[in-house]
N, C-alpha and C positions, 0 to 999 in steps of 0.2 A: 292631574293626579301624580303624585310622586311614587316612584317604584322603589325607592330606597330610603332607609332611615338616615343615611349619611346626607342625603339632599335636604333633610329637614333640620340640619344643624344641631343634631343631638350629640351630646358628649359620647366619645367613643366607648367609654366604660359601660354607659347605659345600653348602647347598641350590643355590646358583648354580653351583657346581662340578659337581654332579649333573646339572643341566639341560644343561650343555655335553656331558655323555655321553648326552644324550637320556633321562635317568631323571627323571621327573616325579612319580610316586607311588610310595609304599612297597609292596613286596610283602607277602604275609600274614606271612611270618617276620620280616621288618623291623619290621612294625607291633607284634608282640608282643615282640620282643626289645629294641628300642632303649631304651624308657623304663626298664625294670628294669636294663639294663646301665649306663645313665648314673647309676643309683643304687647302682652297685658290687655289685649282687647276683651271686652265682655262678649260672651258667645252663648248662642242658643243652638245646641247640636242635636239632631234628629237622625237616627239610623235604625234599621231593624235589629231585633235582638240577636245577640251572638255575633255582632259586627265589630266589636272591639272599642266600644265607647269608653270603658273604664281606663284603658291605656291611653286613649285620646286626651283624656285630661291629666292623667297621672304623670305621663312622660314630660310635658312642659313644667309641671309642678316640680318634679325631681330636678330638672335643669335649672330652675330658678332658686331653689332653696339654698340659703347660705348655711352650709353645714358647720361652719366655724362658730355660728351663734347657736346656743342651746336655748332656743325659744320657739314658740308656736307661730308657724307661718302660713298654714292653710288648714282649712276645715272643709271636710266632705260630709255632706248631710245625705242620709239614706232612709227609706221608710221602714225597713224590717231589721231585726236583730241579725238574721242570717246574712243579710246583704252587707250590713256594717262589718261583720267579722270576715266576710269574703274579700271585701275591698282592702281591709287592713292586712289580710293574709297575703294579697297581691303586692301591697307596698313592701312588706317585709321580705317577700321572695325576690323582688326586683333589687332591694337594697343589698340583699345577701349575694345574689348573682353577679351584681355589677360592682360591688365593693364600694358603692357610693354610701357614705354613712348617714343616710336619711333615717330618722326614728319616727315611729307612729304608734298610736293607741286607739283601740276601739272602745267607744263609750256608748253603752246601752243602758235603758232604764231596767227596773225590776232586779237590780243587783245592789249590793251595799255601796252607797255613795262615799262613805268615808274610806273604804279600800280604794275606790277610784281616785280620791284625792291624794291619798298617799302614794299611789303608783304614778300619778301625774307629776308629783314632786320628784320622784326617783327618776323617771324616764326623761322628763322635760321633752316630750315629743315634738318633732317639727310639723307632723300632720296629725290632726285629730280627725278620726272618722266616727260619725256618731249619729244617734237618733235625736231628733230635734228637742224633744222635751228635756232630756238629761243634758244635752250640750248647753241649752239655755240656763238650766238650773246652775250649772257649774260656772258659767260666765257671770251670773248673778252673784255667786259666792266668791267671785275674783279668783277662781282656781284655773280657768281658761282666760289667758290674757288677750282679749279681743283686740286691744290696740296694736298688737305686732302681727295680726292676721293680714296677709297680702292677698289671698285668694280664697274665695268660698265657691265650692261646687255643690249644686243641687242636683243629685242623681235621682232618677225616676221622677223628673219634674212635673210630669202631669199629675202624680199622686201628691207630692209635697206641696204643690202650689194650688191644690184643690181648695175651694172656699173654706172647707171645714178645718184645713190644716195649715193654711198660708200664714195666719197671724203670727205664729211661733217663729216661722222662717223669717218674717219681716222683723220681728223683735231681735233676732240674732244679728241680722244684717246691720240693723240701727246701731248695735254696739261697736261695730268695726269702723275703721277710718274711711272716709269718703272716696279715697283714691284706690281702695282695694278693687281687685278684679272679681267679677262674678260670672260663673258659668253654669248653664242649665243644660241637662242631657235627658233624653228619653227616647223610647222607641216610637212614641206617638206624642205629638204636642198638638192639643186642641187649640182652636182659635182663642177660647177664653184664657187658657194657660199661657198662650203667647202674649196676650194683652197684659196679664199680671207680670210676666217676666220682664216685658218691656219697661214697665213702670218702675222696676227696681234697678234697671241698668242704664248705662251710659252708651247710647248709640250701639246697641248690640248687633253683631253679625249673626245672621241665621244661616246655619250651615247644614246641609243635608247630603247624605251620600246617595240618596235617590230623590227624584222630583216629587214622588207622591209617598205617603206613609205606606210602607211595603212590608210584606212577610217574606222571610228568606225563601227564595225560589227552590231550595233544596228539600222543602217539606212537601210531602204528599198528603192531601187532605181527603178524608173518607168519612161517610156517615153510614150508619146502620139503623134502620128503622125498627122500632119495637114499642110495645105498650109500656106505659110507665112502670107497672108492677113487675114487668119481666126484665127491667134494665140490668139488675145485678146479675141474673142468670146469663144473659147475653154477654155482659162484661166478662164473666168467669170463662165462658166458651171462647171468646176472642183472645183473652190472655193465654189460655191453652193453645189455641191455634197458632198464635203469632210467636209464642215463647220469647217475649222481649228480653234483651240483655239488661235494659234498665227501663222502667216506665213509671211515669207520673199519672196518677188518677185524680182528676179534679172533681170535687163534690162541693156543692154550695152551703149545705147545712151542717153545723158542727155535730149534731146528733147522728146524721147520716154518714158522716166521716167515721165516727166510732163504729157504727154497725157495719159499714162496708168493710173496714179493716178486720173486724171480728170474723165476718163471713169469709173473707179471703184466706185468713189464717186457718179457719176451719177446713177449707178445701186445699190446705198445703201450699198456698201461695204466700211464702213468707213476706210480711210487709209490716210497716209501722205507719202510724198516722201523725200528720203534722198540722196544727192549727193554733190560732191565738189563744185557745182555751187550755192548752196543756203547758206545763211548766217549762222554764228556759232549759233545764237540765234534760227533760224528755225530748225537746226539740232538738238539742245538740245530739243526743244519742241517735235519734231518728235520721238526722242529716249525715252524721259521721258514718252510720251503718249503710246508708244509701251510697254515699261517695265511695266507700272502700269496697262495695260489692257484697257486703255481708247480707244485704236484702236486695232484691231486684225491683220490688214495687213500693212506691211511697204514695200514700193516699193523703190528699192535701186540700186545704182550702186555698183561696187566691194569695195566701201568704207566700207560696213558692212560686207565684206566677211573675214575680218582679225581680229582674236583674240576676237571679241565682244562675251561676255558671258551673253546672255540674256535667263533666264530659261524659260522653257515650250514652246519653239518654236516647234511646231509639224510638220510644213511643210515648205519646201523650194521649190520654184517655179523657174525654169529657163525659162522665157519667151524668152530670147535669151541664146544660149549656151555660156559658158565662152570662151573668145578669146584664152586663154592659157589652156593648158591640166590640169596643176597643180591647176588652179583656181577652178576647179570642187571640188577638195578635200577641199579647203578652204570654198567655198560656202556651200557645203552639210554639213560641220562640224558645221554650225550654229544651226542644230537641233541635237537631241540626245546628249545633253550635259551630262557629267558624266555617270550615268547608265541608263538614260532615253532612249527611242527609238523614232524615227522619220521617216519621209518620204521626199524623194527628188524627184521631178517630173520635167522631162524635156519636153518642147514642141519642137518637132523636124520635120522638113521637111523630105521628102523621101531622099533628097540629103544629109542630115545631119546624117543619120543612121550610116555612117562609123565613125563619131566622137564618137557616143555611144559605137561602138565596141572598139574604142581606149580607152574610160574610162574603159570598162570592163577588157581589157588587162592590162593597166597601173596599176590599183588599185586592180586587182583580185576580182572584184565585179560582180554581175549578175543583169542586168535589166529586169523587166517585162513590156511587152507591154500592155498598157490598153486603154480603150476608154470610153467616157461618153455616156451611153445609158439609156434613160428614167430616167434621173436625178441621175444615179449612175455610179460611176467610176468602171468599171469592167475589168477583164482580157480579152485580145483578144485571142480567140482560133483559131489556124491555123489548118485546117483539110487537111490531105493528101489524094489525090486520090489514 
Protein backbone atom coordinates (compact mmCIF):
# COMPACT_ATOMS: atom_id res chain seq x y z
CA UNK A 1 0.00 0.00 0.00
CA UNK A 2 1.29 3.42 -0.90
CA UNK A 3 1.37 6.16 1.73
CA UNK A 4 1.73 9.03 -0.73
CA UNK A 5 0.12 10.24 -3.95
CA UNK A 6 3.67 11.13 -5.13
CA UNK A 7 4.51 7.40 -5.10
CA UNK A 8 1.62 6.76 -7.50
CA UNK A 9 3.14 8.89 -10.30
CA UNK A 10 0.36 11.48 -10.29
CA UNK A 11 0.82 14.97 -11.70
CA UNK A 12 1.93 17.46 -9.01
CA UNK A 13 -0.94 19.79 -9.93
CA UNK A 14 -3.45 17.01 -9.26
CA UNK A 15 -1.82 16.28 -5.89
CA UNK A 16 -2.01 19.99 -4.98
CA UNK A 17 -5.67 19.97 -6.05
CA UNK A 18 -6.35 17.05 -3.69
CA UNK A 19 -4.61 18.92 -0.85
CA UNK A 20 -7.10 21.78 -1.27
CA UNK A 21 -9.83 19.20 -0.59
CA UNK A 22 -7.95 18.09 2.52
CA UNK A 23 -6.99 14.78 0.87
CA UNK A 24 -3.35 14.14 1.73
CA UNK A 25 -2.84 10.36 1.57
CA UNK A 26 -4.41 7.69 -0.66
CA UNK A 27 -6.97 5.30 0.80
CA UNK A 28 -6.43 1.54 0.50
CA UNK A 29 -8.50 1.21 -2.67
CA UNK A 30 -6.77 4.22 -4.27
CA UNK A 31 -3.37 2.72 -3.47
CA UNK A 32 -4.12 -0.56 -5.24
CA UNK A 33 -6.12 0.83 -8.19
CA UNK A 34 -4.30 3.95 -9.44
CA UNK A 35 -1.08 2.40 -10.80
CA UNK A 36 -2.70 -0.41 -12.84
CA UNK A 37 -5.42 2.03 -13.98
CA UNK A 38 -2.67 4.33 -15.33
CA UNK A 39 -1.34 1.30 -17.23
CA UNK A 40 -4.76 0.93 -18.95
CA UNK A 41 -5.54 -2.37 -17.25
CA UNK A 42 -9.18 -3.47 -16.98
CA UNK A 43 -10.11 -3.39 -13.30
CA UNK A 44 -12.83 -4.69 -10.99
CA UNK A 45 -12.54 -2.72 -7.74
CA UNK A 46 -14.36 -3.48 -4.49
CA UNK A 47 -14.18 -1.53 -1.22
CA UNK A 48 -16.59 -0.50 1.51
CA UNK A 49 -18.68 2.62 1.03
CA UNK A 50 -16.94 5.87 1.87
CA UNK A 51 -13.50 4.45 1.09
CA UNK A 52 -12.63 6.73 -1.84
CA UNK A 53 -13.61 4.63 -4.88
CA UNK A 54 -14.64 7.67 -6.96
CA UNK A 55 -11.18 9.25 -6.82
CA UNK A 56 -9.61 5.81 -7.32
CA UNK A 57 -10.88 5.90 -10.91
CA UNK A 58 -11.04 9.68 -11.49
CA UNK A 59 -7.38 10.37 -10.66
CA UNK A 60 -5.96 8.05 -13.36
CA UNK A 61 -8.56 9.36 -15.84
CA UNK A 62 -7.41 12.94 -15.10
CA UNK A 63 -3.80 11.88 -15.54
CA UNK A 64 -4.44 10.28 -18.95
CA UNK A 65 -6.76 12.84 -20.56
CA UNK A 66 -5.19 14.82 -23.37
CA UNK A 67 -6.50 18.30 -22.54
CA UNK A 68 -5.19 19.69 -25.84
CA UNK A 69 -7.90 17.71 -27.64
CA UNK A 70 -11.47 18.97 -27.23
CA UNK A 71 -13.01 15.53 -27.53
CA UNK A 72 -14.77 13.01 -25.29
CA UNK A 73 -12.26 10.59 -23.78
CA UNK A 74 -14.02 8.91 -20.84
CA UNK A 75 -17.53 7.86 -19.80
CA UNK A 76 -18.58 7.20 -16.19
CA UNK A 77 -21.91 5.36 -15.87
CA UNK A 78 -23.90 5.62 -12.62
CA UNK A 79 -27.35 4.29 -11.59
CA UNK A 80 -29.02 7.41 -10.13
CA UNK A 81 -29.36 11.07 -11.11
CA UNK A 82 -27.98 12.15 -7.74
CA UNK A 83 -24.84 10.03 -8.10
CA UNK A 84 -24.27 11.30 -11.66
CA UNK A 85 -24.39 14.92 -10.47
CA UNK A 86 -22.17 14.14 -7.46
CA UNK A 87 -19.44 12.55 -9.61
CA UNK A 88 -19.64 15.44 -12.09
CA UNK A 89 -19.30 17.92 -9.20
CA UNK A 90 -16.17 16.06 -7.97
CA UNK A 91 -14.60 16.27 -11.45
CA UNK A 92 -15.29 20.01 -11.65
CA UNK A 93 -13.90 20.55 -8.14
CA UNK A 94 -10.69 18.64 -8.91
CA UNK A 95 -10.26 20.48 -12.24
CA UNK A 96 -10.74 23.82 -10.51
CA UNK A 97 -8.45 23.05 -7.55
CA UNK A 98 -5.68 21.52 -9.68
CA UNK A 99 -5.83 23.93 -12.60
CA UNK A 100 -5.88 20.91 -14.93
CA UNK A 101 -8.35 21.96 -17.68
CA UNK A 102 -10.43 18.76 -17.75
CA UNK A 103 -14.07 19.42 -18.72
CA UNK A 104 -17.09 17.28 -17.86
CA UNK A 105 -20.85 17.12 -18.20
CA UNK A 106 -23.55 15.22 -16.30
CA UNK A 107 -26.09 13.50 -18.56
CA UNK A 108 -29.36 12.30 -17.00
CA UNK A 109 -32.75 11.24 -18.32
CA UNK A 110 -36.06 13.08 -17.67
CA UNK A 111 -34.61 16.37 -18.94
CA UNK A 112 -34.79 18.02 -22.35
CA UNK A 113 -32.48 16.07 -24.68
CA UNK A 114 -32.16 19.00 -27.14
CA UNK A 115 -30.76 21.22 -24.38
CA UNK A 116 -28.23 18.49 -23.55
CA UNK A 117 -27.22 18.22 -27.23
CA UNK A 118 -26.69 21.98 -27.37
CA UNK A 119 -24.61 21.93 -24.19
CA UNK A 120 -22.50 19.00 -25.42
CA UNK A 121 -21.61 21.03 -28.53
CA UNK A 122 -20.65 24.06 -26.43
CA UNK A 123 -18.61 22.28 -23.75
CA UNK A 124 -17.13 19.39 -25.77
CA UNK A 125 -16.50 17.60 -22.43
CA UNK A 126 -13.53 15.30 -21.91
CA UNK A 127 -15.56 13.21 -19.43
CA UNK A 128 -19.25 12.27 -19.73
CA UNK A 129 -20.92 11.20 -16.46
CA UNK A 130 -24.33 9.75 -17.13
CA UNK A 131 -27.23 7.41 -16.63
CA UNK A 132 -27.11 4.50 -19.07
CA UNK A 133 -30.33 5.10 -21.03
CA UNK A 134 -29.66 8.73 -21.90
CA UNK A 135 -25.96 8.13 -22.69
CA UNK A 136 -26.95 5.35 -25.13
CA UNK A 137 -29.59 7.60 -26.72
CA UNK A 138 -27.00 10.32 -27.32
CA UNK A 139 -24.47 7.83 -28.75
CA UNK A 140 -27.23 6.64 -31.11
CA UNK A 141 -27.82 10.24 -32.20
CA UNK A 142 -24.04 10.60 -32.72
CA UNK A 143 -23.87 13.41 -30.13
CA UNK A 144 -21.48 11.42 -27.92
CA UNK A 145 -18.52 10.32 -30.02
CA UNK A 146 -18.00 6.74 -28.84
CA UNK A 147 -14.96 6.17 -31.11
CA UNK A 148 -12.82 8.66 -29.11
CA UNK A 149 -13.64 7.07 -25.71
CA UNK A 150 -10.53 5.58 -24.09
CA UNK A 151 -12.02 4.62 -20.68
CA UNK A 152 -15.44 3.49 -19.46
CA UNK A 153 -16.19 3.28 -15.72
CA UNK A 154 -19.20 1.41 -14.38
CA UNK A 155 -19.88 2.81 -10.91
CA UNK A 156 -22.10 0.77 -8.54
CA UNK A 157 -21.35 -2.23 -10.76
CA UNK A 158 -23.55 -4.69 -8.88
CA UNK A 159 -26.51 -2.44 -9.76
CA UNK A 160 -25.71 -1.59 -13.38
CA UNK A 161 -24.59 -5.14 -14.24
CA UNK A 162 -27.76 -6.64 -12.77
CA UNK A 163 -29.56 -8.82 -15.39
CA UNK A 164 -32.38 -6.24 -15.71
CA UNK A 165 -30.00 -3.37 -16.56
CA UNK A 166 -26.90 -4.92 -18.08
CA UNK A 167 -28.05 -4.92 -21.73
CA UNK A 168 -27.86 -1.12 -22.09
CA UNK A 169 -24.37 -1.16 -20.55
CA UNK A 170 -23.31 -3.83 -23.04
CA UNK A 171 -24.81 -1.79 -25.89
CA UNK A 172 -22.79 1.28 -24.83
CA UNK A 173 -19.55 -0.72 -24.58
CA UNK A 174 -20.12 -2.23 -28.06
CA UNK A 175 -20.13 1.26 -29.62
CA UNK A 176 -16.59 2.00 -28.36
CA UNK A 177 -13.21 0.88 -29.72
CA UNK A 178 -12.02 -2.58 -28.67
CA UNK A 179 -8.82 -1.30 -27.05
CA UNK A 180 -10.66 0.96 -24.58
CA UNK A 181 -10.19 0.43 -20.86
CA UNK A 182 -13.09 -0.80 -18.70
CA UNK A 183 -13.31 -0.38 -14.92
CA UNK A 184 -16.08 -1.62 -12.62
CA UNK A 185 -16.46 -0.46 -9.00
CA UNK A 186 -18.81 -1.29 -6.15
CA UNK A 187 -18.96 -1.74 -2.40
CA UNK A 188 -20.10 -5.29 -3.02
CA UNK A 189 -19.53 -7.42 -6.09
CA UNK A 190 -21.60 -10.60 -6.15
CA UNK A 191 -20.25 -13.72 -7.93
CA UNK A 192 -22.78 -13.32 -10.78
CA UNK A 193 -21.78 -9.65 -11.22
CA UNK A 194 -18.15 -10.75 -11.34
CA UNK A 195 -18.91 -13.21 -14.15
CA UNK A 196 -20.73 -10.57 -16.22
CA UNK A 197 -17.89 -8.07 -15.68
CA UNK A 198 -15.25 -10.62 -16.69
CA UNK A 199 -17.11 -11.37 -19.94
CA UNK A 200 -16.89 -7.69 -20.90
CA UNK A 201 -13.21 -7.29 -20.01
CA UNK A 202 -9.71 -8.25 -21.09
CA UNK A 203 -7.88 -10.13 -18.29
CA UNK A 204 -9.28 -7.90 -15.53
CA UNK A 205 -7.47 -7.30 -12.27
CA UNK A 206 -9.71 -7.89 -9.26
CA UNK A 207 -8.63 -5.38 -6.63
CA UNK A 208 -10.03 -5.13 -3.12
CA UNK A 209 -9.11 -3.04 -0.12
CA UNK A 210 -10.36 -5.85 2.13
CA UNK A 211 -10.25 -9.61 1.74
CA UNK A 212 -14.02 -9.85 2.35
CA UNK A 213 -16.90 -7.56 1.45
CA UNK A 214 -16.96 -5.43 4.54
CA UNK A 215 -18.73 -2.61 6.30
CA UNK A 216 -16.78 0.38 7.54
CA UNK A 217 -15.60 -0.59 11.07
CA UNK A 218 -16.41 2.96 12.30
CA UNK A 219 -20.16 2.23 12.16
CA UNK A 220 -22.03 1.13 15.31
CA UNK A 221 -24.96 -1.21 14.62
CA UNK A 222 -28.07 -1.08 16.79
CA UNK A 223 -31.50 -2.67 16.69
CA UNK A 224 -34.66 -1.74 18.59
CA UNK A 225 -37.54 -4.23 18.75
CA UNK A 226 -41.14 -3.10 18.43
CA UNK A 227 -44.46 -4.09 16.83
CA UNK A 228 -44.88 -3.03 13.21
CA UNK A 229 -47.72 -0.63 14.07
CA UNK A 230 -45.47 1.13 16.65
CA UNK A 231 -42.48 1.64 14.35
CA UNK A 232 -43.12 5.31 13.55
CA UNK A 233 -43.66 6.27 17.19
CA UNK A 234 -40.45 4.46 18.19
CA UNK A 235 -38.55 6.19 15.35
CA UNK A 236 -39.83 9.58 16.52
CA UNK A 237 -38.68 8.88 20.08
CA UNK A 238 -35.23 7.67 18.93
CA UNK A 239 -34.74 10.81 16.81
CA UNK A 240 -35.72 12.94 19.83
CA UNK A 241 -33.32 10.97 22.08
CA UNK A 242 -30.35 10.97 19.68
CA UNK A 243 -30.90 14.45 18.17
CA UNK A 244 -28.82 13.54 15.07
CA UNK A 245 -26.82 16.20 13.22
CA UNK A 246 -27.90 14.62 9.94
CA UNK A 247 -29.97 11.46 9.52
CA UNK A 248 -31.22 9.30 6.68
CA UNK A 249 -34.43 7.32 7.27
CA UNK A 250 -34.86 4.40 4.84
CA UNK A 251 -38.41 3.27 4.01
CA UNK A 252 -39.24 0.60 1.44
CA UNK A 253 -42.65 1.72 0.15
CA UNK A 254 -43.19 5.03 -1.66
CA UNK A 255 -46.54 5.70 0.05
CA UNK A 256 -44.96 5.03 3.45
CA UNK A 257 -42.13 7.47 2.58
CA UNK A 258 -44.70 10.21 2.05
CA UNK A 259 -46.62 9.33 5.21
CA UNK A 260 -43.46 9.13 7.36
CA UNK A 261 -42.32 12.55 6.07
CA UNK A 262 -45.72 14.13 6.82
CA UNK A 263 -45.75 12.68 10.35
CA UNK A 264 -42.17 13.78 11.13
CA UNK A 265 -42.90 17.30 9.91
CA UNK A 266 -46.06 17.33 12.05
CA UNK A 267 -43.84 16.54 15.05
CA UNK A 268 -41.48 19.43 14.14
CA UNK A 269 -38.69 17.22 12.74
CA UNK A 270 -38.05 19.24 9.58
CA UNK A 271 -37.50 16.80 6.76
CA UNK A 272 -37.97 16.13 3.05
CA UNK A 273 -38.73 12.94 1.14
CA UNK A 274 -36.71 11.58 -1.76
CA UNK A 275 -37.77 8.70 -4.01
CA UNK A 276 -38.06 7.80 -7.68
CA UNK A 277 -41.68 8.98 -7.57
CA UNK A 278 -40.96 12.66 -7.05
CA UNK A 279 -39.80 15.08 -9.72
CA UNK A 280 -36.17 15.83 -10.53
CA UNK A 281 -36.61 19.40 -9.18
CA UNK A 282 -38.09 18.15 -5.88
CA UNK A 283 -35.27 15.63 -5.53
CA UNK A 284 -32.71 18.39 -6.08
CA UNK A 285 -34.34 20.67 -3.47
CA UNK A 286 -34.40 17.78 -0.98
CA UNK A 287 -30.73 16.84 -1.57
CA UNK A 288 -29.49 20.46 -1.51
CA UNK A 289 -31.42 21.21 1.70
CA UNK A 290 -29.98 18.09 3.32
CA UNK A 291 -26.41 18.81 2.21
CA UNK A 292 -26.41 22.42 3.39
CA UNK A 293 -28.02 21.62 6.74
CA UNK A 294 -31.33 23.36 6.11
CA UNK A 295 -32.99 20.08 7.13
CA UNK A 296 -31.54 17.41 9.42
CA UNK A 297 -33.61 14.43 8.28
CA UNK A 298 -34.09 12.93 4.81
CA UNK A 299 -36.68 10.16 4.36
CA UNK A 300 -35.68 8.04 1.41
CA UNK A 301 -36.10 4.94 -0.70
CA UNK A 302 -32.98 2.98 -1.69
CA UNK A 303 -32.32 5.72 -4.26
CA UNK A 304 -30.05 7.33 -1.60
CA UNK A 305 -28.33 4.09 -0.61
CA UNK A 306 -25.98 4.11 -3.59
CA UNK A 307 -22.73 6.01 -3.70
CA UNK A 308 -24.01 9.34 -2.36
CA UNK A 309 -21.30 11.10 -0.39
CA UNK A 310 -22.95 13.53 2.00
CA UNK A 311 -20.55 14.53 4.77
CA UNK A 312 -21.58 14.52 8.43
CA UNK A 313 -24.44 12.00 8.31
CA UNK A 314 -24.36 10.78 11.91
CA UNK A 315 -27.28 8.34 11.80
CA UNK A 316 -28.95 5.94 9.39
CA UNK A 317 -32.37 4.61 10.43
CA UNK A 318 -34.00 1.59 8.83
CA UNK A 319 -37.71 2.06 9.50
CA UNK A 320 -38.06 -0.93 7.15
CA UNK A 321 -35.26 -3.47 6.88
CA UNK A 322 -33.71 -3.69 3.38
CA UNK A 323 -35.37 -6.21 1.07
CA UNK A 324 -31.96 -7.60 0.04
CA UNK A 325 -29.13 -8.53 2.39
CA UNK A 326 -26.54 -6.55 0.44
CA UNK A 327 -28.58 -3.35 0.65
CA UNK A 328 -27.80 -3.18 4.37
CA UNK A 329 -24.15 -2.64 3.43
CA UNK A 330 -25.04 0.21 1.05
CA UNK A 331 -27.53 1.89 3.40
CA UNK A 332 -25.28 1.77 6.46
CA UNK A 333 -22.41 3.12 4.33
CA UNK A 334 -24.11 6.52 4.05
CA UNK A 335 -22.74 7.29 7.51
CA UNK A 336 -19.11 7.20 8.69
CA UNK A 337 -17.74 8.54 5.41
CA UNK A 338 -13.94 8.53 5.25
CA UNK A 339 -12.59 8.40 8.81
CA UNK A 340 -15.78 9.65 10.54
CA UNK A 341 -17.90 7.41 12.76
CA UNK A 342 -21.66 6.88 12.69
CA UNK A 343 -24.60 4.79 13.88
CA UNK A 344 -27.00 2.58 11.94
CA UNK A 345 -30.26 1.75 13.76
CA UNK A 346 -32.75 -0.91 12.64
CA UNK A 347 -36.33 -1.03 13.86
CA UNK A 348 -37.22 -4.71 13.85
CA UNK A 349 -40.17 -6.84 14.90
CA UNK A 350 -39.51 -10.06 16.86
CA UNK A 351 -40.02 -12.02 13.63
CA UNK A 352 -37.28 -9.97 11.90
CA UNK A 353 -34.54 -10.72 14.44
CA UNK A 354 -33.36 -13.62 12.25
CA UNK A 355 -32.56 -10.99 9.53
CA UNK A 356 -30.42 -9.06 12.05
CA UNK A 357 -28.55 -12.33 12.69
CA UNK A 358 -28.00 -12.70 8.93
CA UNK A 359 -26.45 -9.20 8.74
CA UNK A 360 -24.11 -10.12 11.60
CA UNK A 361 -23.00 -13.31 9.88
CA UNK A 362 -22.74 -11.90 6.34
CA UNK A 363 -20.78 -8.77 7.24
CA UNK A 364 -18.99 -9.97 10.39
CA UNK A 365 -20.53 -7.21 12.53
CA UNK A 366 -22.17 -7.13 15.96
CA UNK A 367 -25.50 -5.48 16.74
CA UNK A 368 -26.38 -4.07 20.14
CA UNK A 369 -30.01 -4.18 21.27
CA UNK A 370 -31.27 -0.89 22.68
CA UNK A 371 -34.52 0.69 23.83
CA UNK A 372 -35.83 4.19 24.40
CA UNK A 373 -36.34 4.72 28.12
CA UNK A 374 -37.16 8.11 29.68
CA UNK A 375 -36.01 9.96 26.60
CA UNK A 376 -32.68 8.09 26.30
CA UNK A 377 -31.61 5.34 23.88
CA UNK A 378 -29.99 2.82 26.22
CA UNK A 379 -28.67 -0.77 25.95
CA UNK A 380 -31.08 -3.58 26.82
CA UNK A 381 -29.60 -5.73 29.54
CA UNK A 382 -30.61 -9.37 29.51
CA UNK A 383 -30.39 -10.94 32.95
CA UNK A 384 -29.95 -14.67 33.21
CA UNK A 385 -31.75 -16.54 36.00
